[in-house]
C-alpha positions in Angstrom: 88.3 74.4 67.7 87.9 75.3 64.2 89.7 78.2 62.6 86.3 80.2 62.2 85.8 80.0 66.0 89.2 81.3 66.7 88.7 84.3 64.0 85.4 85.1 65.8 87.0 85.1 69.2 89.9 87.4 68.3 87.5 89.7 66.4 85.1 90.0 69.4 88.1 90.7 71.7 89.4 93.5 69.4 86.0 95.1 69.1 85.7 95.0 73.0 89.1 96.5 73.4 88.5 99.2 70.8 85.2 100.0 72.5 87.1 100.2 75.9 89.5 102.5 74.5 87.1 104.9 72.9 85.0 105.1 76.3 88.3 105.8 78.2 89.3 108.4 75.7 85.9 110.0 75.9 85.9 110.0 79.7 89.5 111.6 79.9 88.3 114.5 77.5 85.2 115.0 79.7 87.1 115.4 83.0 89.1 118.4 81.6 86.0 120.1 80.4 84.3 119.3 83.7 87.1 121.0 85.5 86.8 124.1 83.2 83.1 124.3 83.8 83.7 124.0 87.6 86.3 126.9 87.3 83.5 129.0 85.6 81.0 127.9 88.3 83.5 128.7 91.1 84.1 132.0 89.6 80.4 132.9 89.4 79.4 131.7 92.8 82.4 131.2 95.1 85.0 133.7 94.4 83.4 136.4 96.6 84.2 134.4 99.6 86.8 131.8 98.8 90.0 132.1 97.0 89.5 129.7 94.0 92.7 129.5 92.2 96.0 127.8 93.2 97.9 131.2 92.6 96.0 133.1 95.3 95.9 130.2 97.8 96.6 131.5 101.5 95.9 135.1 100.6 92.8 135.3 102.7 92.2 134.8 106.5 88.4 134.2 105.7 86.8 131.0 104.4 89.4 128.4 103.3 90.7 128.7 99.8 89.9 125.8 97.3 93.7 124.6 97.4 93.6 124.1 101.1 90.2 122.4 100.8 91.7 120.1 98.0 94.8 119.5 100.1 92.9 118.1 103.2 93.7 114.4 103.7 89.7 113.9 104.1 88.9 115.6 100.9 87.4 113.3 98.3 85.0 113.6 95.5 82.4 112.1 97.7 83.0 114.2 100.8 82.8 117.3 98.5 79.7 116.2 97.0 78.0 115.7 100.4 79.3 119.0 101.7 77.8 120.9 98.7 74.5 119.3 99.1 74.3 120.0 102.9 73.1 123.4 104.3 75.7 125.4 106.2 75.1 128.5 108.2 77.8 130.4 106.9 77.4 129.7 103.2 74.7 130.5 100.8 72.4 127.6 100.2 73.4 126.7 96.5 71.2 124.2 94.7 73.3 122.5 92.3 72.5 120.2 89.5 74.4 116.8 89.7 76.6 117.9 86.7 77.3 121.3 88.1 78.3 119.5 91.5 80.5 117.2 89.5 82.1 120.0 87.7 82.8 122.0 90.6 84.2 118.9 92.5 86.4 118.1 89.7 87.8 121.7 89.7 88.4 121.7 93.4 90.2 118.3 93.3 92.4 119.5 90.4 93.9 122.0 92.8 95.3 119.3 94.9 99.1 119.9 95.5 100.1 116.8 97.5 
């Protein structure tokens, strides 16, 4: 191959790696803001019944606290999203936008201790 072809290949690879780096950096920054948004949503909608902070875990004998929910072996982002979209007789019927659901799920999972 000629030198020009090699330069183009190296340049294309460098551009692709830079793009992946910036996409990853953007997603990492978004996850923390999603968690902060999720905390605000939990404080507005959930804290009347659930303990929503790690510091208050185990303080109530009522509905499970968010830390206990996060620590369950079966708890995943998908299981939480499905739970939030399903009606439950002991919970209000919350109608969440997809980004709100994602933020609340990210916050709950951020409380995972093990």
